[in-house]
VEXNUSE-278725 format. One record per atom (N, C-alpha, C, CB): y, x, z; residue in one letter; residue number from 1. Coordinates in steps of 0.05 Angstrom, whole numbers, plus 5000, padded with zeros to 4 digits. Each point is the difference from the previous one (the first is absolute). Glycine has a CB too. Layout:
N
  north  east    up  resn  resi
      Y     X     Z     A   NUM
...
// end
This chain:
174
  north  east    up  resn  resi
   1737  5054  2632     M     1
   4976  4984  5001     M     1
   4997  4988  5028     M     1
   4979  5028  4964     M     1
   5011  4948  5037     T     2
   4995  4987  5025     T     2
   4971  4997  5004     T     2
   5044  4976  4998     T     2
   4945  5034  5024     R     3
   4972  4996  5006     R     3
   4999  4976  5018     R     3
   4989  5049  4995     R     3
   4991  4934  5000     I     4
   4996  4976  5017     I     4
   4975  5006  5016     I     4
   5022  4968  4967     I     4
   4981  5043  5057     P     5
   4977  5007  5016     P     5
   4984  4976  5010     P     5
   5024  5041  5014     P     5
   4950  4961  4986     T     6
   4983  4979  5010     T     6
   4979  5013  5018     T     6
   5007  4971  4959     T     6
   4985  5015  5061     G     7
   4979  5009  5018     G     7
   5005  5027  5012     G     7
   4969  4974  4974     G     7
   5011  5044  5026     S     8
   5002  5026  5013     S     8
   5020  5018  4986     S     8
   4953  4995  5015     S     8
   5053  5000  4959     E     9
   5019  5018  4987     E     9
   5028  4996  5009     E     9
   4970  4999  4961     E     9
   5036  4981  5055     A    10
   5027  4996  5010     A    10
   5009  5024  5016     A    10
   4992  4951  5001     A    10
   4989  5063  5012     N    11
   5007  5024  5016     N    11
   5002  5025  4984     N    11
   4978  4978  5038     N    11
   5008  5023  4939     E    12
   4998  5026  4986     E    12
   5005  4996  4970     E    12
   4967  5016  5033     E    12
   5049  4963  4960     H    13
   5003  4993  4972     H    13
   5014  5021  4983     H    13
   5001  4954  5015     H    13
   5013  5065  4996     S    14
   5015  5019  4984     S    14
   4984  5026  4996     S    14
   5042  4980  5016     S    14
   4935  5023  4997     L    15
   4985  5024  4997     L    15
   4977  4996  4980     L    15
   5011  5013  5047     L    15
   4987  5005  4934     R    16
   4979  4998  4980     R    16
   4981  5024  5005     R    16
   5030  4975  4966     R    16
   4948  5020  5047     V    17
   4982  5022  5007     V    17
   4978  5004  4979     V    17
   5010  4991  5048     V    17
   4980  4988  4940     E    18
   4978  5002  4981     E    18
   5008  4988  4974     E    18
   4967  4999  5037     E    18
   5018  5007  4942     S    19
   5007  4988  4974     S    19
   4996  4970  5001     S    19
   4988  5043  4977     S    19
   5028  4943  5007     A    20
   4998  4971  5000     A    20
   4997  4991  4971     A    20
   5029  4997  5041     A    20
   4961  4978  4956     V    21
   5000  4986  4975     V    21
   5025  4984  5000     V    21
   4949  4999  4995     V    21
   5069  5005  4985     V    22
   5026  4987  4999     V    22
   4999  4982  4975     V    22
   5024  5039  5024     V    22
   4984  4936  4979     V    23
   4999  4981  4977     V    23
   5027  4986  4997     V    23
   4951  4993  5008     V    23
   5057  5005  4967     G    24
   5025  4986  4993     G    24
   4994  4970  4998     G    24
   5018  5040  4976     G    24
   4999  4944  5038     V    25
   4996  4971  5000     V    25
   5027  4987  4991     V    25
   4965  5003  5037     V    25
   5033  4981  4942     D    26
   5024  4986  4991     D    26
   4996  4970  4996     D    26
   5014  5041  4978     D    26
   4963  4949  5030     G    27
   4994  4971  4997     G    27
   4988  4992  4974     G    27
   5037  4993  5031     G    27
   4960  5026  4950     S    28
   4989  4994  4974     S    28
   4969  5000  5002     S    28
   5040  5020  4977     S    28
   4947  4969  5003     S    29
   4971  5000  5000     S    29
   4989  5028  4998     S    29
   5000  4955  4978     S    29
   5015  5063  5007     G    30
   4992  5027  4998     G    30
   5000  5015  5027     G    30
   5017  5000  4954     G    30
   5004  4994  5062     S    31
   5001  5013  5026     S    31
   4980  4989  5019     S    31
   5048  5009  4993     S    31
   4945  4965  5003     S    32
   4979  4988  5017     S    32
   4973  5014  4995     S    32
   5025  4956  5000     S    32
   4969  5049  4974     E    33
   4975  5014  4994     E    33
   5001  5028  5010     E    33
   4995  4972  4959     E    33
   5028  5041  5040     A    34
   5002  5027  5010     A    34
   4997  5000  5031     A    34
   5031  5012  4962     A    34
   4979  4968  5051     L    35
   4997  4998  5029     L    35
   4971  4996  5008     L    35
   5046  4980  5003     L    35
   4939  5004  4983     H    36
   4972  4996  5005     H    36
   4985  5027  4996     H    36
   5003  4951  4986     H    36
   5003  5063  4993     W    37
   4987  5026  4994     W    37
   5007  5019  5022     W    37
   5002  4992  4951     W    37
   5023  5009  5058     A    38
   5009  5019  5021     A    38
   4986  4994  5026     A    38
   5044  5005  4977     A    38
   4952  4970  5030     I    39
   4986  4993  5024     I    39
   4972  5011  5000     I    39
   5028  4958  5004     I    39
   4958  5037  4974     A    40
   4972  5011  4998     A    40
   5000  5030  5002     A    40
   4987  4960  4971     A    40
   5032  5053  5016     E    41
   5000  5030  5000     E    41
   5007  5010  5028     E    41
   5014  5000  4952     E    41
   5005  4987  5062     A    42
   5007  5009  5027     A    42
   4976  4997  5019     A    42
   5048  4986  4992     A    42
   4937  4992  5004     Q    43
   4976  4996  5017     Q    43
   4979  5022  4994     Q    43
   5009  4950  5001     Q    43
   4987  5056  4973     L    44
   4980  5021  4993     L    44
   5008  5027  5011     L    44
   4990  4975  4958     L    44
   5036  5031  5042     R    45
   5010  5026  5010     R    45
   5005  5000  5030     R    45
   5020  5007  4956     R    45
   4978  4970  5057     S    46
   5008  4997  5028     S    46
   5028  5011  5003     S    46
   4952  5004  5016     S    46
   5065  4988  4966     A    47
   5028  5010  4999     A    47
   5019  4977  5006     A    47
   4988  5036  4967     A    47
   5035  4970  5044     P    48
   5020  4979  5004     P    48
   5010  4989  4973     P    48
   5014  5022  5044     P    48
   4994  4953  4957     L    49
   5011  4987  4976     L    49
   5029  4993  5004     L    49
   4955  4981  4989     L    49
   5062  5027  4992     R    50
   5028  4995  5002     R    50
   5009  4984  4975     R    50
   5008  5043  5026     R    50
   5002  4933  4978     A    51
   5010  4983  4979     A    51
   5030  5003  4998     A    51
   4962  4966  5006     A    51
   5048  5040  4970     V    52
   5029  5006  4996     V    52
   5012  4980  4980     V    52
   4991  5049  5010     V    52
   5032  4941  4998     H    53
   5015  4982  4982     H    53
   5028  5010  4997     H    53
   4971  4960  5014     H    53
   5039  5041  4961     A    54
   5028  5008  4995     A    54
   5017  4975  4994     A    54
   4984  5045  4982     A    54
   5040  4957  5027     W    55
   5019  4978  4993     W    55
   5027  5012  4994     W    55
   4975  4968  5030     W    55
   5041  5017  4955     T    56
   5027  5009  4993     T    56
   5019  4977  5002     T    56
   4981  5035  4969     T    56
   5044  4973  5033     Y    57
   5022  4981  5001     Y    57
   5012  4999  4972     Y    57
   5010  5008  5050     Y    57
   4986  4970  4935     F    58
   5008  5000  4972     F    58
   5028  4990  4994     F    58
   4953  4992  4992     F    58
   5059  4994  5026     E    59
   5027  4989  4995     E    59
   5020  5022  4995     E    59
   4989  4960  5028     E    59
   5029  5037  4952     P    60
   5020  5021  4996     P    60
   5019  5000  5023     P    60
   4997  4994  4951     P    60
   5012  5030  5057     A    61
   5019  5003  5022     A    61
   5026  4987  4993     A    61
   4978  5043  5014     A    61
   5031  4960  4962     V    62
   5026  4988  4991     V    62
   4995  4987  4973     V    62
   5028  5035  5026     V    62
   4971  4938  4973     P    63
   4996  4987  4974     P    63
   5024  5006  4982     P    63
   4973  4963  5022     P    63
   5022  5044  4953     P    64
   5022  5007  4982     P    64
   5020  4977  4996     P    64
   4969  5031  4977     P    64
   5056  4975  5023     L    65
   5022  4982  4995     L    65
   5003  4977  5019     L    65
   4995  5013  4954     L    65
   4989  4986  5067     L    66
   5002  4978  5018     L    66
   5011  5007  5028     L    66
   4962  4980  4976     L    66
   5045  5045  5028     G    67
   5009  5008  5026     G    67
   4976  5006  5018     G    67
   5042  4973  4995     G    67
   4962  5025  5030     Y    68
   4978  5006  5019     Y    68
   4996  4976  5018     Y    68
   5011  5049  4999     Y    68
   4971  4933  4993     P    69
   4996  4975  5015     P    69
   4983  5002  5025     P    69
   5004  4978  4957     P    69
   4985  5046  5048     Y    70
   4982  5003  5024     Y    70
   5014  5016  5022     Y    70
   4960  4998  4970     Y    70
   5036  4993  5054     S    71
   5009  5016  5023     S    71
   4978  5020  5007     S    71
   5030  4962  5017     S    71
   4977  5058  4998     A    72
   4980  5020  5009     A    72
   4978  4986  5017     A    72
   5035  5036  5000     A    72
   4973  4944  5015     E    73
   4981  4985  5017     E    73
   4980  4985  4982     E    73
   5034  4996  5037     E    73
   4976  4991  4942     S    74
   4982  4985  4983     S    74
   4981  5018  4985     S    74
   5035  4964  4995     S    74
   4974  5059  4996     V    75
   4982  5019  4986     V    75
   4979  5010  5020     V    75
   5037  5014  4969     V    75
   4972  4993  5055     D    76
   4980  5009  5021     D    76
   4980  4978  5006     D    76
   5035  5029  5020     D    76
   4974  4946  4980     S    77
   4982  4978  5005     S    77
   4980  4997  4978     S    77
   5036  4977  5026     S    77
   4973  5025  4949     I    78
   4982  4998  4977     I    78
   4980  5023  5000     I    78
   5037  4978  4973     I    78
   4972  5046  5033     V    79
   4982  5023  5001     V    79
   4979  4996  5022     V    79
   5037  5030  4983     V    79
   4971  4960  5040     E    80
   4981  4995  5022     E    80
   4980  4978  4992     E    80
   5035  5015  5033     E    80
   4975  4964  4953     D    81
   4982  4979  4991     D    81
   4979  5011  4981     D    81
   5037  4967  5006     D    81
   4971  5050  4976     R    82
   4982  5012  4981     R    82
   4979  5018  5014     R    82
   5036  4998  4964     R    82
   4974  5017  5055     R    83
   4981  5018  5015     R    83
   4979  4983  5015     R    83
   5037  5034  5005     R    83
   4973  4944  5008     Q    84
   4981  4983  5014     Q    84
   4980  4986  4981     Q    84
   5036  4993  5035     Q    84
   4974  4999  4942     A    85
   4982  4988  4980     A    85
   4979  5020  4991     A    85
   5037  4970  4984     A    85
   4971  5055  5013     A    86
   4981  5021  4993     A    86
   4978  5003  5022     A    86
   5036  5024  4973     A    86
   4973  4976  5052     E    87
   4981  5003  5022     E    87
   4981  4976  5000     E    87
   5034  5025  5027     E    87
   4977  4951  4969     Q    88
   4983  4976  5000     Q    88
   4980  4999  4977     Q    88
   5037  4976  5022     Q    88
   4971  5033  4955     M    89
   4982  5001  4977     M    89
   4977  5020  5005     M    89
   5038  4988  4969     M    89
   4969  5035  5042     L    90
   4979  5020  5006     L    90
   4981  4990  5021     L    90
   5032  5036  4988     L    90
   4979  4951  5032     E    91
   4983  4988  5021     E    91
   4982  4979  4988     E    91
   5035  5009  5035     E    91
   4975  4974  4948     R    92
   4985  4978  4988     R    92
   4978  5011  4982     R    92
   5041  4971  5001     R    92
   4964  5050  4984     E    93
   4981  5011  4982     E    93
   4977  5016  5014     E    93
   5037  5003  4966     E    93
   4969  5007  5058     T    94
   4980  5017  5013     T    94
   4986  4989  5025     T    94
   5028  5036  4983     T    94
   4985  4945  5031     S    95
   4989  4992  5026     S    95
   4973  4987  4999     S    95
   5046  4993  5014     S    95
   4949  4989  4967     E    96
   4974  4987  4998     E    96
   4978  5020  4992     E    96
   5023  4957  4988     E    96
   4984  5061  4993     L    97
   4980  5020  4992     L    97
   4994  5019  5023     L    97
   5017  4997  4953     L    97
   5003  5009  5063     A    98
   4995  5018  5023     A    98
   4979  4988  5019     A    98
   5047  5018  4996     A    98
   4956  4956  5010     S    99
   4981  4988  5018     S    99
   4973  4995  4988     S    99
   5039  4978  5022     S    99
   4960  5014  4952     V   100
   4975  4996  4987     V   100
   4983  5025  4998     V   100
   5021  4963  4974     V   100
   4993  5059  5020     H   101
   4986  5026  4996     H   101
   5000  5017  5026     H   101
   5012  4999  4952     H   101
   4999  4990  5069     D   102
   5000  5014  5026     D   102
   5011  5029  4997     D   102
   4962  4972  5016     D   102
   5062  5029  4972     I   103
   5013  5026  4996     I   103
   5029  4998  5009     I   103
   4969  5011  4962     I   103
   5041  5011  5050     E   104
   5028  5000  5008     E   104
   5016  5010  4976     E   104
   4988  5009  5049     E   104
   5033  4977  4945     I   105
   5017  5007  4977     I   105
   5029  5006  5011     I   105
   4972  4971  4968     I   105
   5037  5054  5027     E   106
   5027  5007  5006     E   106
   5017  4989  4977     E   106
   4987  5042  5027     E   106
   5034  4943  4980     R   107
   5018  4988  4980     R   107
   5026  5015  5000     R   107
   4978  4955  5006     R   107
   5030  5053  4969     V   108
   5025  5016  4997     V   108
   5016  4987  4978     V   108
   4978  5043  5015     V   108
   5048  4953  4991     I   109
   5018  4991  4978     I   109
   5021  5021  4996     I   109
   4992  4951  5011     I   109
   5017  5052  4965     G   110
   5021  5019  4994     G   110
   5019  4989  4979     G   110
   4968  5037  5011     G   110
   5057  4970  4992     E   111
   5020  4991  4981     E   111
   5003  5021  4978     E   111
   5025  4974  5036     E   111
   4972  5017  4939     G   112
   5003  5018  4978     G   112
   4981  4992  4978     G   112
   5014  5036  5030     G   112
   4985  4981  4949     S   113
   4981  4994  4978     S   113
   4972  5002  5010     S   113
   5033  5017  4966     S   113
   4950  4966  5023     A   114
   4972  4999  5010     A   114
   4986  5027  4997     A   114
   4998  4952  4987     A   114
   5005  5062  4991     A   115
   4987  5025  4996     A   115
   5010  5021  5021     A   115
   4995  4990  4951     A   115
   5031  5011  5053     Q   116
   5010  5020  5019     Q   116
   4992  4994  5029     Q   116
   5038  5007  4969     Q   116
   4962  4967  5038     V   117
   4991  4993  5027     V   117
   4971  5007  5005     V   117
   5034  4963  5000     V   117
   4949  5032  4980     L   118
   4972  5007  5002     L   118
   4996  5030  5001     L   118
   4988  4958  4975     L   118
   5026  5057  5008     I   119
   4997  5029  5001     I   119
   5009  5012  5026     I   119
   5007  5000  4950     I   119
   5015  4988  5061     D   120
   5010  5010  5026     D   120
   4981  4992  5023     D   120
   5046  4996  4982     D   120
   4937  4985  5014     A   121
   4983  4990  5022     A   121
   4974  5016  5003     A   121
   5019  4955  4993     A   121
   4976  5063  4988     V   122
   4974  5015  5001     V   122
   5005  5030  5005     V   122
   4980  4966  4969     V   122
   4999  5046  5041     G   123
   5000  5029  5003     G   123
   4978  5012  4983     G   123
   5017  4996  5047     G   123
   4981  5030  4953     D   124
   4981  5014  4983     D   124
   4971  4992  5004     D   124
   5031  5038  5001     D   124
   4962  4954  5024     E   125
   4972  4994  5007     E   125
   4993  4971  4996     E   125
   5002  5037  5032     E   125
   5018  4946  4961     D   126
   4995  4971  4998     D   126
   4988  4993  4973     D   126
   5038  4992  5032     D   126
   4954  4983  4965     L   127
   4992  4989  4975     L   127
   5018  4976  4994     L   127
   4951  5016  5006     L   127
   5062  4984  4971     L   128
   5018  4978  4993     L   128
   4985  4981  4981     L   128
   5041  5029  5007     L   128
   4960  4945  4999     V   129
   4987  4980  4983     V   129
   5021  4980  4991     V   129
   4956  5005  5025     V   129
   5045  4991  4948     V   130
   5019  4981  4989     V   130
   4985  4983  4979     V   130
   5040  5031  5008     V   130
   4971  4945  4987     G   131
   4989  4984  4978     G   131
   5011  5010  4973     G   131
   4997  4960  5031     G   131
   4989  5034  4948     S   132
   5009  5010  4974     S   132
   5024  4985  4990     S   132
   4953  5013  4989     S   132
   5050  4962  5020     R   133
   5023  4984  4991     R   133
   5010  4984  5024     R   133
   4982  4996  4953     R   133
   5044  5002  5050     G   134
   5013  4985  5021     G   134
   5016  4977  4989     G   134
   5001  5041  5029     G   134
   5023  4956  4980     H   135
   5018  4979  4992     H   135
   5017  5007  4976     H   135
   5000  4984  5046     H   135
   4995  5039  4941     G   136
   5017  5009  4978     G   136
   5000  4981  4977     G   136
   4992  5046  5014     G   136
   5028  4957  4968     G   137
   5004  4982  4978     G   137
   4983  5004  4975     G   137
   5045  4996  5018     G   137
   4941  5026  4980     F   138
   4985  5006  4976     F   138
   4970  4997  5005     F   138
   5036  5031  4985     F   138
   4955  4944  5016     A   139
   4973  4994  5008     A   139
   4979  5011  4982     A   139
   5017  4959  5020     A   139
   4990  5047  4955     S   140
   4979  5010  4981     S   140
   4994  5030  5004     S   140
   5015  4965  4968     S   140
   5001  5049  5048     L   141
   4995  5028  5005     L   141
   4975  5003  5018     L   141
   5049  5011  4995     L   141
   4936  5010  5000     L   142
   4976  5004  5017     L   142
   5007  5013  5026     L   142
   4973  5005  4959     L   142
   5049  5011  5042     L   143
   5008  5014  5023     L   143
   5029  4994  5006     L   143
   4966  5037  4991     L   143
   5040  4955  5033     G   144
   5027  4993  5008     G   144
   5016  5025  5006     G   144
   4985  4957  5017     G   144
   5042  5040  4984     S   145
   5017  5023  5005     S   145
   4996  5012  5028     S   145
   5033  4981  4968     S   145
   4962  5002  5052     V   146
   4997  5009  5027     V   146
   4974  5017  5002     V   146
   5025  4960  5018     V   146
   4953  5029  4971     S   147
   4975  5015  5002     S   147
   5002  5026  4984     S   147
   4975  4957  5005     S   147
   5039  5043  4973     Q   148
   5003  5024  4984     Q   148
   5017  5021  5016     Q   148
   4996  4973  4957     Q   148
   5026  5018  5055     Q   149
   5016  5019  5015     Q   149
   4985  5011  5024     Q   149
   5041  4975  4986     Q   149
   4943  5008  5027     C   150
   4984  5010  5023     C   150
   4980  5021  4991     C   150
   5006  4956  5023     C   150
   4981  5038  4954     A   151
   4980  5019  4990     A   151
   5012  5027  4993     A   151
   4974  4961  4982     A   151
   5051  5038  5008     L   152
   5013  5024  4991     L   152
   5012  5016  5024     L   152
   5010  4978  4957     L   152
   5000  5008  5064     H   153
   5016  5014  5019     H   153
   4990  5000  5029     H   153
   5037  4988  4971     H   153
   4942  4997  5035     A   154
   4990  4999  5028     A   154
   4988  5028  5007     A   154
   4991  4950  4996     A   154
   5011  5058  5029     P   155
   4989  5026  5009     P   155
   4970  4999  5006     P   155
   5045  5011  5018     P   155
   4943  4966  4977     C   156
   4972  4996  5008     C   156
   4985  4986  4977     C   156
   5013  4996  5049     C   156
   4961  5002  4954     P   157
   4985  4985  4979     P   157
   5009  4971  4999     P   157
   4961  5030  5007     P   157
   5039  4959  4969     V   158
   5009  4972  4995     V   158
   4977  4985  4987     V   158
   5049  5014  4996     V   158
   4944  4962  5014     V   159
   4981  4983  4988     V   159
   5016  4976  4988     V   159
   4962  5014  5032     V   159
   5034  4980  4943     I   160
   5013  4978  4987     I   160
   4978  4979  4995     I   160
   5037  5029  4978     I   160
   4965  4948  5036     V   161
   4979  4980  4998     V   161
   5008  4981  4978     V   161
   4990  5003  5049     V   161
   4992  4996  4931     R   162
   5005  4982  4977     R   162
   4991  4972  5008     R   162
   4994  5038  4967     R   162
   5023  4943  5027     G   163
   4993  4972  5006     G   163
   4976  4990  4985     G   163
   5048  4992  5009     G   163
   4940  4987  5002     T   164
   4976  4988  4987     T   164
   5009  4982  4978     T   164
   4974  5003  5042     T   164
   5050  4986  4959     K   165
   5011  4983  4979     K   165
   5017  5017  4981     K   165
   4999  4959  5030     K   165
   4999  5037  4944     P   166
   5018  5015  4982     P   166
   5029  4994  5007     P   166
   4965  4999  4964     P   166
   5052  5020  5033     A   167
   5029  4997  5007     A   167
   5013  4978  4985     A   167
   5001  5048  5011     A   167
   4990  4946  4964     N   168
   5013  4980  4984     N   168
   4985  4974  5000     N   168
   5018  5036  4972     N   168
   4962  4961  5046     A   169
   4985  4974  5001     A   169
   5018  4978  5012     A   169
   4957  5026  5005     A   169
   5039  4951  4984     R   170
   5015  4977  5009     R   170
   4983  4983  5019     R   170
   5027  4999  4958     R   170
   4986  4990  5062     E   171
   4985  4983  5018     E   171
   4992  4974  4986     E   171
   5026  5019  5039     E   171
   4950  4971  4965     E   172
   4991  4975  4989     E   172
   5011  4978  5016     E   172
   4958  5020  4982     E   172
   5052  4959  5004     V   173
   5011  4977  5013     V   173
   4981  4977  4996     V   173
   5048  5015  4993     V   173
   4943  4973  5029     S   174
   4981  4978  4997     S   174
   5012  4973  5006     S   174
   4964  5031  5013     S   174
// end
């Protein structure tokens, strides 16, 4: 996991002294609602807020029957590009809200499955906040696989923020 220290946490970003509100951010409307809820909760508790984003490298290492068209340098470059894109997305999703709500947000990115990265980012004393639906492919489900895995396996309490729009609602086109 990569922590992106900001402000005063640059000196102490690896020490977790008090419980935190930890929120999963993936750029979806569900995670945006979870982020807003987490900000309000962190302010009520006077607790630090940690926004976590997971990313993965999806390209196959060796495409079947085609040989190996990638060099180690190009794969490293692609991985670094994806990591930077993850950092930029997390910064974009959190920076304006941090200034509007006058709250410091610790930004953390981790490579791996979203559920595992979120579970690894919390301790027993933290509160994990996730949206009920993210970017998954089964929009009609009430609970997404990441939120379900977090509820089942996180070592701390988990809040699942249900979106205000139904998961299967279509956007109106005017």
